[in-house]
Structure formats: C-alpha cells, structure tokens
Steps between C-alpha positions, in 0.01 A plus 500: 500500500330830587213489748147568380349839588244302696753309709441338751124482415353188343191480287195273537499300173120505482409853613836673413482669838838574664578363840780467751508171685621474862779252576454168676322415725252757372531432124119464489481877576532754218489874456294627209357833379159611634197362323164663462346182637681540835226723647304231695807350656636842599162594649500177701848559647433867573184393689703272726614666833804267505614694192357849493571582867873490431477731192515878509334589174183306409160668541264360767260355441647363179263475207529315158549840325807567713654177365420600146657843550812343655541259209463777246766705673766233546433345159605827332838486668551130413394557139734801471792297626432220250465755221850637581634142474318428174632819341854437614480138379374599155750781471809286574447151644873465550537818709571477877175486701349844557398638845126530566319699771283217628462125510233383252431191716362562854199279551575189710331185368503135590507267199288189549566150363264558209684809387242747635600753763350696786570859606676517842615858537716781377861611526641819347817703522440875484674829571488575863225734645612524869157411640632521853571872460203683660595849385376547141762758413782284632362201314475699172857617548613136505264355244518754218884482441475123519235493223698743287829299495555328159457126479822328590614763753637303798369769732137407430337355801252224426244321710280191499123462510370146551239267642412137469171310560438390861484137376868520392652709781781346697617269219811704407358600160531879560862465615596321183294731284678802646840336451419402143365846409809677646768286340332384181334827396541809719882505502581398143194639323412807698835606631388481866771555755313579823163420638324634811200318641253573783308244699241563764655465848260214582572311179806308609447241230549758223809633663653152518419439134716803405772415750533155340580685177776708639305807602654676809283655767566875538240630743138502608304813427230571756164628369131517565321419178163340444470293187189479279435158657494654844826359619707745706865501395735600781830459320686386185816301482744635240738259326749547220657276231804624305678331214852378585 
C-alpha cells in the first residue's frame, strides 16, 4: 500500500495534532508542532543558565515577548510544511510522498500518564549558516548558494539547532531525538544527505551526542566571540554526518 503523505507522523485522536514518537526507551517523548501556549515554558528554559549559556542565538536577558516572537516565527515554517503535505494528500493520496523543506514537528514534549504533556525543548534541522565563519563575505559566499539550491539537491548542507530542559539533560533524549529526526524525517522527507554541526569547544556533552549518531569530527575553529549571555566562546567543534 502507498504511504500517506504524512508518513511517519501520527495524529493525536483528540486534538488531531501531528506528532512523531521516539522509540523505546523514550516512547513517552514526542515531537510536535509549536503551540502558541508554549511561551511560558520557553521563557522558563531560556532564563535558565544551564540552557541559555550553551546557545548562540537567544537574546539576554530573555523576555516573554522574545518567546512569543520565536513561536510566531517557527510556527509559520511548521504550518507551511503541513500545508504542503495536506495539498499533496488531497491532490493524490496514492502518490509517492513529496519532499518538504522543513520538519513540521520540532517541539520536544514529555507525555504524562494522564495524557497531558510538558514542553522540554526544541530540535530543528535547517540549512547551514556557517556560524563559525567570522568573515561576513566568506560566510555569505558559503551560505547564499546553499540556500539557493533546490530542495532535494544532495549538495545542500544542513545543520541542527537544539536544546533540552536542564531537568532532562543527560538522559539520552536528545541523542535519540536526533537519530529519529535524521532517519525518520530528514532523509526520506527532506532529501537530506549531509549535515554539518557546530558545538562550543567547552560543550563536550553536545559533541558526544552527535558522535553517538555517526557525526565525524572535522576540526576545531578558534575564535573570540562573546555571546549575548556574556559567555566567551573560544572555539567551535565542527562535525559532519553524511548519508551512506
């Protein structure tokens, strides 16, 4: 039988929200689209130094309106991806699954025994931006062609952006989430063939998470960069994953 255009997503029978469940022993963890109600949880995590001090992008200090702006931005991409799937499904439900430019489920949630869930973090696969490149012209020369390549081009370089609540760090959740997202969605539904990731030199835990998923260390790029949080970054580890 042909696969659904939504494959491998499942749908909550009550809310009709799509989700992707992690395999055992983390089957109580799911990935869902962003929700407008996620603001307070995101604000809480982005106010925790055990989370924000390892991230390059968030403003500091983080305010509730920053969370609202973030949700609005990422929700547009998730909604757009789901709309592509809806249109394809209505046009020809028996056609082979189409490629989409993003994963519509990226919010990490823990499902409780009563069926409710809590927001734990975020994981997204995006086109690479080369954040370790300090020269703006050189960065642009790498980034622009990468964004211009058509979806499905094996030469596109992708990257990950992710974080998880301090309360759930060190449990192996992110390792499994990355593995699931790569093999269940990124490769078959986005045409991803190569991924480049950067981790702060001091963040050995993040580097190990990617190495567990087959990423190979390439180099460490030295730098002197002060983040919004005040952390001074002295280097970034560069790792690659390529489809076999």
